[in-house]
C-alpha positions in Angstrom: 40.9 30.5 -9.1 38.8 28.1 -11.2 40.1 25.1 -9.2 39.4 26.8 -5.9 35.8 27.4 -6.9 35.4 23.7 -8.0 36.7 22.4 -4.7 33.3 23.3 -3.1 31.7 20.5 -5.1 33.3 17.8 -3.1 29.9 16.3 -2.0 26.7 16.7 -3.9 23.5 14.7 -3.5 21.3 15.0 -6.6 18.4 13.0 -5.2 17.0 12.6 -1.7 14.6 9.9 -0.5 13.5 7.8 2.4 15.9 5.7 4.5 14.6 3.4 7.2 16.2 1.2 9.8 14.2 -1.9 10.8 14.0 -3.2 14.4 11.7 -5.2 16.5 10.4 -4.5 20.0 11.1 -7.2 22.6 7.4 -7.8 23.2 5.6 -11.1 23.2 2.2 -10.9 21.4 -0.6 -13.4 20.8 -2.6 -12.9 17.6 -2.6 -9.1 17.7 -5.2 -7.4 15.5 -5.2 -3.6 16.3 -2.3 -1.3 17.0 -3.0 2.4 18.0 -0.5 5.0 19.0 -2.3 6.6 21.9 -2.6 10.1 23.0 -0.6 9.1 26.1 2.3 8.1 23.8 1.9 4.4 24.4 0.9 1.7 21.9 -2.5 0.1 22.5 -3.0 -3.4 21.1 -5.7 -6.0 21.0 -4.7 -9.6 21.4 -6.2 -13.1 21.6 -8.8 -13.8 24.3 -10.3 -10.4 24.8 -7.0 -8.9 25.8 -5.9 -5.3 25.6 -2.2 -4.5 26.1 -0.4 -1.1 26.6 3.2 -1.1 25.4 6.0 1.3 25.8 7.1 2.2 22.2 10.7 2.7 23.2 11.3 -0.3 25.5 8.7 -2.8 24.4 7.6 -3.4 28.0 4.0 -4.7 27.9 1.2 -4.1 30.4 -1.9 -6.2 30.1 -4.5 -3.7 31.1 -7.7 -5.7 30.5 -9.0 -9.2 29.7 -12.7 -9.6 29.0 -14.0 -12.4 31.2 -16.9 -13.2 28.9 -14.7 -13.6 25.8 -15.9 -16.6 23.8 -14.0 -18.3 20.9 -17.0 -20.0 19.4 -18.1 -23.6 19.6 -17.9 -26.6 17.3 -21.7 -26.8 17.8 -21.8 -23.7 15.5 -19.7 -25.2 12.7 -21.3 -25.0 9.3 -23.1 -28.2 8.3 -22.3 -27.6 4.6 -18.9 -25.9 4.7 -16.3 -28.4 5.9 -14.0 -27.0 8.5 -15.8 -23.6 8.6 -15.8 -22.4 12.2 -18.0 -19.5 13.4 -16.2 -16.2 13.6 -14.5 -15.0 16.8 -11.7 -12.8 18.0 -10.5 -9.6 19.6 -10.7 -7.1 16.8 -10.8 -3.3 16.6 -9.9 -0.8 19.3 -9.7 3.0 19.6 -9.5 5.7 22.2 -11.8 8.6 22.8 -10.6 11.7 20.9 -10.4 13.6 24.3 -8.7 10.7 26.0 -6.3 12.8 28.1 -9.2 14.5 29.8 -10.0 12.3 32.8 -13.7 12.8 32.1 -13.3 11.2 28.7 -10.5 8.6 29.2 -12.4 5.8 27.4 -11.2 2.8 25.5 -13.5 1.1 23.0 -12.9 -2.4 21.6 -14.7 -5.2 19.8 -14.7 -8.9 20.7 -16.7 -12.1 20.5 -18.9 -13.4 23.3 -21.6 -16.1 23.7 -25.1 -14.5 23.5 -26.7 -18.0 23.8 -26.2 -20.7 26.3 -23.6 -23.4 26.9 -25.8 -26.0 25.2 -27.0 -23.7 22.4 -24.1 -21.2 21.9 -24.5 -18.2 19.7 -21.3 -16.4 19.1 -21.7 -12.7 18.4 -19.7 -9.5 18.8 -20.0 -6.5 21.1 -18.4 -3.1 21.7 -17.3 -2.6 25.2 -16.3 0.7 26.7 -13.6 0.8 29.4 -12.7 3.7 31.7 -9.0 4.3 32.1 -7.4 5.9 35.2 -4.1 7.5 34.1 -2.9 8.0 37.7 -3.1 4.3 38.6 -2.7 3.1 35.0 -5.6 0.7 35.5 -9.1 0.1 34.0 -11.6 1.2 36.6 -14.9 0.5 34.9 -16.5 -1.2 31.9 -19.9 -1.2 30.2 -21.2 -2.8 27.0 -22.5 -0.2 24.7 -23.4 -2.3 21.6 -24.4 -5.9 21.8 -25.6 -8.7 19.4 -23.4 -7.6 16.5 -23.9 -10.2 13.7 -21.4 -13.0 12.9 -20.7 -15.6 10.3 -18.2 -18.0 8.9 -16.0 -15.5 7.0 -15.4 -11.8 6.3 -15.9 -10.4 9.8 -14.7 -6.8 9.2 -14.2 -5.6 12.8 -12.3 -2.3 12.5 -13.4 0.3 15.0 -12.6 4.0 14.8 -13.5 6.8 17.2 -13.3 10.4 15.7 -14.7 13.8 16.3 -16.7 15.5 13.5 -18.1 19.0 14.0 -17.3 18.8 17.7 -19.2 15.5 18.1 -17.4 12.2 18.8 -18.6 9.1 16.9 -17.8 5.4 16.7 -17.5 3.7 13.3 -17.6 -0.1 13.0 -17.0 -2.2 9.9 -18.8 -5.4 9.4 -18.1 -7.8 6.5 -20.6 -9.7 4.5 -20.1 -12.9 6.6 -20.5 -15.1 3.5 -18.1 -17.6 2.1 -17.3 -16.9 -1.5 -19.5 -19.0 -3.9 -16.7 -18.8 -6.4 -14.3 -20.5 -4.1 -16.7 -22.7 -2.1 -19.9 -23.2 -4.2 -21.3 -25.8 -1.9 -21.0 -23.8 1.3 -24.7 -22.7 1.3 -27.6 -24.8 0.1 -29.1 -23.0 -1.7 -26.7 -20.2 -2.4 -29.6 -17.7 -1.9 -28.9 -18.4 1.9 -25.4 -16.9 1.6 -25.3 -13.8 3.8 -23.3 -12.0 1.1 -26.6 -11.6 -0.8 -27.9 -9.1 1.9 -25.1 -6.6 2.1 -27.4 -3.9 0.6 -30.3 -4.9 2.7 -30.8 -2.1 5.2 -32.4 -4.5 7.7 -29.2 -6.5 8.2 -25.9 -5.8 10.0 -23.5 -7.4 7.5 -21.7 -5.8 4.6 -21.9 -2.4 6.1 -20.1 0.3 8.0 -22.1 1.5 11.0 -22.0 4.7 13.0 -22.9 5.1 16.7 -22.8 7.9 19.2 -20.1 7.6 21.8 -22.5 5.9 24.2 -23.6 3.3 21.6 -26.9 5.0 20.7 -27.8 5.7 17.1 -27.2 9.3 15.8 -30.4 11.0 14.8 -28.8 12.0 11.5 -27.9 8.5 10.3 -29.2 7.7 6.9 -32.3 6.0 8.3 -33.7 6.8 11.7 -33.0 4.2 14.4 -30.6 2.3 12.1 -26.9 2.2 12.8 -25.9 1.7 9.2 -23.8 4.5 7.6 -22.8 2.9 4.2 -23.6 -0.4 2.6 -22.6 -2.8 -0.1 -19.2 -3.8 1.4 -17.5 -7.2 1.1 -14.9 -7.4 3.9 -14.0 -3.9 5.0 -11.1 -4.4 7.4 -9.7 -0.9 7.5 -10.7 2.7 8.3 -8.7 5.8 7.9 -9.6 9.4 8.8 -8.2 12.6 7.2 -9.0 15.3 9.7 -7.9 18.1 7.4 -10.7 17.4 5.0 -13.1 15.4 7.3 -12.8 12.4 5.0 -13.3 8.8 6.1 -11.7 6.1 3.9 -12.4 2.4 4.1 -10.2 -0.5 2.9 -12.0 -3.6 1.6 -11.0 -7.1 0.5 -12.2 -8.1 -3.0 -13.0 -11.6 -4.2 -10.1 -12.7 -6.4 -10.1 -9.1 -7.8 -10.9 -5.6 -6.8 -9.5 -4.9 -3.4 -10.7 -1.3 -2.8 -10.1 2.0 -1.1 -13.3 4.0 -0.7 -14.3 7.4 0.4 -17.4 7.0 2.6 -20.4 9.2 1.9 -23.3 8.9 4.3 -26.0 6.5 3.1 -24.4 5.5 -0.1 -24.1 2.0 -1.8 -20.6 0.6 -2.6 -22.0 -2.1 -4.8 -21.0 -5.5 -3.4 -21.8 -8.1 -4.6 -23.5 -6.8 -7.7 -20.5 -4.6 -8.5 -16.8 -5.4 -7.8 -14.5 -2.4 -8.0 -15.4 0.1 -10.7 -18.9 -0.2 -11.9 -18.2 0.4 -15.6 -15.0 -1.5 -16.2 -16.8 -4.7 -17.2 -14.5 -6.8 -15.1 -17.5 -9.0 -14.1 -20.5 -10.0 -16.0 -23.6 -8.0 -15.4 -22.2 -5.2 -13.2 -22.4 -2.5 -15.9 -26.0 -3.4 -16.6 -26.8 -3.4 -12.9 -25.2 0.1 -12.5 -27.1 1.5 -15.5 -30.5 0.2 -14.2 -29.9 0.9 -10.5 -33.0 1.9 -8.6 -32.3 4.1 -5.6 -33.7 3.1 -2.2 -36.6 5.5 -1.6 -35.9 5.5 2.2 -32.3 6.8 1.6 -31.8 10.4 0.6 -29.8 10.8 -2.6 -29.1 7.1 -2.7 -26.6 6.1 -5.4 -23.7 3.8 -6.3 -20.2 5.0 -5.5 -17.0 3.8 -7.2 -13.8 3.2 -5.2 -11.1 5.8 -5.5 -8.6 2.9 -6.0 -8.9 -0.7 -7.0 -5.8 -3.0 -6.9 -6.7 -5.3 -9.7 -9.6 -5.8 -12.1 -8.7 -8.9 -14.1 -10.6 -12.0 -13.0 -8.5 -15.2 -12.6 -9.7 -18.6 -13.5 -7.2 -20.2 -11.2 -8.5 -21.7 -7.9 -5.1 -21.0 -6.3 -5.1 -18.1 -3.9 -1.5 -17.1 -4.6 -2.4 -16.6 -8.3 -4.9 -13.9 -7.7 -3.9 -10.3 -8.1 -5.6 -9.3 -4.8 -3.2 -8.0 -2.1 -5.5 -8.6 0.9 -5.3 -5.1 2.4 -6.0 -5.0 6.1 -5.8 -1.6 7.7 -4.2 1.8 7.0 -3.7 5.2 8.4 -3.7 8.8 7.1 -0.1 10.2 7.5 -0.6 13.7 8.8 3.0 14.4 9.7 5.8 16.3 7.9 8.6 14.2 9.4 8.7 12.1 6.2 8.2 14.8 3.6 7.4 12.4 0.8 4.7 10.8 2.9 2.9 13.9 4.0 -0.8 13.8 3.0 -0.7 10.1 2.2 -2.6 7.0 3.0 -0.5 4.1 4.3 -2.1 0.7 3.8 -0.7 -2.7 5.0 -1.3 -6.0 3.2 -1.5 -9.7 4.3 -0.7 -11.6 1.1 2.5 -13.2 -0.2 1.4 -14.3 -3.6 3.0 -14.7 -7.1 2.7 -11.0 -7.8 2.0 -9.6 -4.3 4.1 -9.1 -1.2 3.3 -8.3 2.4 4.2 -4.6 2.5 3.1 -1.0 3.0 1.5 0.9 0.1 1.8 4.7 0.2 -0.9 6.5 -1.7 -0.1 10.2 -2.2 -3.3 12.4 -2.1 -4.2 15.6 -3.9 -5.7 18.7 -2.2 -9.2 17.2 -2.3 -8.2 13.9 -0.6 -8.3 11.8 -3.8 -5.4 9.6 -5.0 -3.0 11.4 -7.4 -2.6 9.9 -10.8 0.4 7.7 -11.2 3.1 8.7 -13.7 6.5 7.4 -14.7 8.2 10.3 -12.9 5.9 10.0 -9.8 4.5 6.5 -9.4 1.5 6.2 -7.1 1.2 4.1 -5.1 4.8 3.4 -3.9 5.5 0.2 -2.0 7.7 -0.2 1.0 9.3 -3.0 3.1 8.2 -5.9 0.9 11.8 -7.1 0.9 11.4 -7.9 4.6 8.1 -9.9 4.3 9.7 -13.1 5.4 10.7 -11.4 8.6 7.5 -9.3 9.0 4.8 -11.8 8.1 1.2 -10.9 7.5 0.9 -7.2 8.2 -2.4 -6.7 10.1 -2.1 -3.0 11.2 0.0 0.2 11.2 0.6 3.2 13.4 3.1 5.9 13.6 4.8 7.8 16.4 3.9 11.3 17.6 6.9 12.8 15.8 6.1 10.9 12.6 9.6 9.3 12.3 8.7 5.7 13.5 6.3 3.4 11.7 4.9 0.6 13.9 3.6 -2.6 12.2 2.1 -5.7 13.8 1.9 -9.1 12.0 -0.8 -11.7 12.5 0.8 -14.9 11.4 3.2 -15.6 8.6 6.3 -15.9 10.8 7.3 -18.0 13.8 6.0 -15.4 16.2 3.8 -12.3 16.2 5.6 -9.1 16.8 5.9 -5.3 16.7 8.1 -4.2 13.8 9.5 -0.7 13.9 10.9 1.2 10.9 12.7 4.4 11.9 13.1 7.1 9.3 16.1 9.3 8.7 16.7 11.3 5.5 19.3 9.9 3.2 21.1 13.3 3.5 21.6 12.5 7.2 22.9 9.0 6.5 25.3 10.1 3.7 26.9 13.2 5.1 30.0 11.2 6.0 30.4 9.9 2.5 32.9 11.9 0.5 34.7 11.9 -2.8 38.3 12.8 -2.4 40.0 14.5 -4.1 37.4 16.3 -6.0 38.2 17.6 -8.6 40.8 15.1 -9.6 42.9 14.1 -12.7 44.3 10.8 -11.4 42.4 8.8 -8.7 39.4 9.3 -6.5 38.3 7.5 -3.3 34.9 7.1 -1.7 35.4 7.6 2.0 32.9 7.1 4.8 31.1 4.2 3.1 30.4 0.9 4.8 32.9 -1.6 3.4 30.2 -4.3 3.3 28.6 -2.3 0.5 28.6 -4.1 -2.8 31.2 -2.1 -4.8 30.1 -3.8 -8.0 26.7 -2.1 -7.8 28.2 1.4 -8.2 27.7 3.0 -11.6 29.3 6.0 -13.3 27.8 8.2 -15.9 28.9 11.3 -17.9 26.8 14.4 -18.5 25.2 12.8 -21.5 23.8 10.0 -19.4 26.3 7.5 -20.9 27.6 4.8 -18.6 31.4 4.7 -18.5 33.4 1.5 -17.9 35.5 2.7 -15.0 34.8 1.0 -11.7 35.9 1.2 -8.0 38.1 -1.5 -6.5 37.4 -3.2 -3.2 39.0 -0.2 -1.4 36.5 2.2 -3.1 39.3 3.7 -5.2 39.0 4.4 -9.0 41.5 5.5 -11.6 40.1 8.5 -13.5 43.2 9.5 -15.5 41.8 8.1 -18.8 38.4 9.8 -18.4 37.7 12.9 -20.6 37.7 16.1 -18.7 34.2 17.1 -17.4 31.5 16.3 -14.9 30.6 12.7 -13.9 28.0 11.2 -11.6 28.4 8.2 -9.3 25.2 6.3 -8.5 25.0 4.3 -5.3 21.9 2.0 -5.1 20.6 1.8 -1.5 17.8 -0.1 0.0 14.9 2.1 -1.0 16.5 4.7 -3.3 19.5 5.6 -5.4 21.8 8.4 -4.3 23.9 10.3 -6.9 27.2 12.0 -6.2 29.0 14.4 -8.5 32.8 14.7 -9.2 34.9 16.7 -11.6 37.7 15.3 -13.8 40.2 17.9 -15.1 
């Protein structure tokens, strides 16, 4: 009777986790920058030359839906006289769809790209937001209008992320703009004098740069912006390349590149100051000379209601490096991210997913998962529950520089685009399935046993030497499986044992009984 009861323990998974299968869509891309999983269940991507593409997420078939005829990639006439090799900024950057996109009256596409606001002989490269009208019946763009022109430009730190969301029933556009300045730490001779560096004006409310701006859906300025007639929403940003929206709590997060240290994730509060370049990361961590004093003596701008300094909710690294080598720095170069609002991957529900660009000495090109609490803040990290958790870094040589991320309607597929770092730009797909689904075919037989056990249903390319066996006290035993996944258990003491199988992103534990 006892043995009959034990026979039901033939397969037991102690821990569950994520399991992903990597694939690539057969889609040719050229310098992609934005990927959005649209309300129409297609992927929308911006590419080089003012191009917008619409891609079937299952087949990879690409349709080029629009190319901006006035796209301009800058001119050598605009090169910096002081910064050798510094070209004026240009590109096709952020894109988003109207929140009510499936309604024919609101089927609008918004994107950001560079154009020449000057002349052929005196070029002035700037950026604009163009609105396109989409016809779902013919699957074509049937109209376009420029809604924001003359967006500032520089030699570095463009920002360029665009997000269209609805708040309190009103749709808004949010646009990130970087400080446009070349770092004086890395290139001290780029501006003569350094007071001309645009990064000195990120908190100046009369400038575009170093800010996140908010517009009405037609490009006009909301009447409740921090300052009447001014598009700025927050200021004091270095190079904010990412925006994420948590609709459950109506929270907007920004992702920002630091300078050698202090990449940041911020929660955006209307009108507030995020410190750059007087403060890098947390204002009171003394990671940079003078920032604590600046914070303690901060004088609020009298034109901005409740103006104050705001700390990031996360900073990747706070220890300055004296090295001049980029790969030595602890910055990860975060690009964009997304709020994961699905339950398909249970461990990811209510998380921020952030992609990074940098393959350094201590950093990989990967996806960071930040688990949030009920207030939308990042949960503290513990040994039992580390936060953040990193994914897909082992594939960085295949994936390249991860520029953006999206996920499918059912939440089971993660789409990544790279922007350099490999021989070609591509769409990478990670498809999720629970480990319990993957391992249902793996069995220990016989179980219980007093002679020999066999692991069946396991891929025979699996490294048998990586399997470990422990007793109930957590002590590792010397027994091992042979190449046929068989193990002699006759000399083991009677009792319960655990077999641990290391997998790509987790460790699965099976239980067997020796009698």
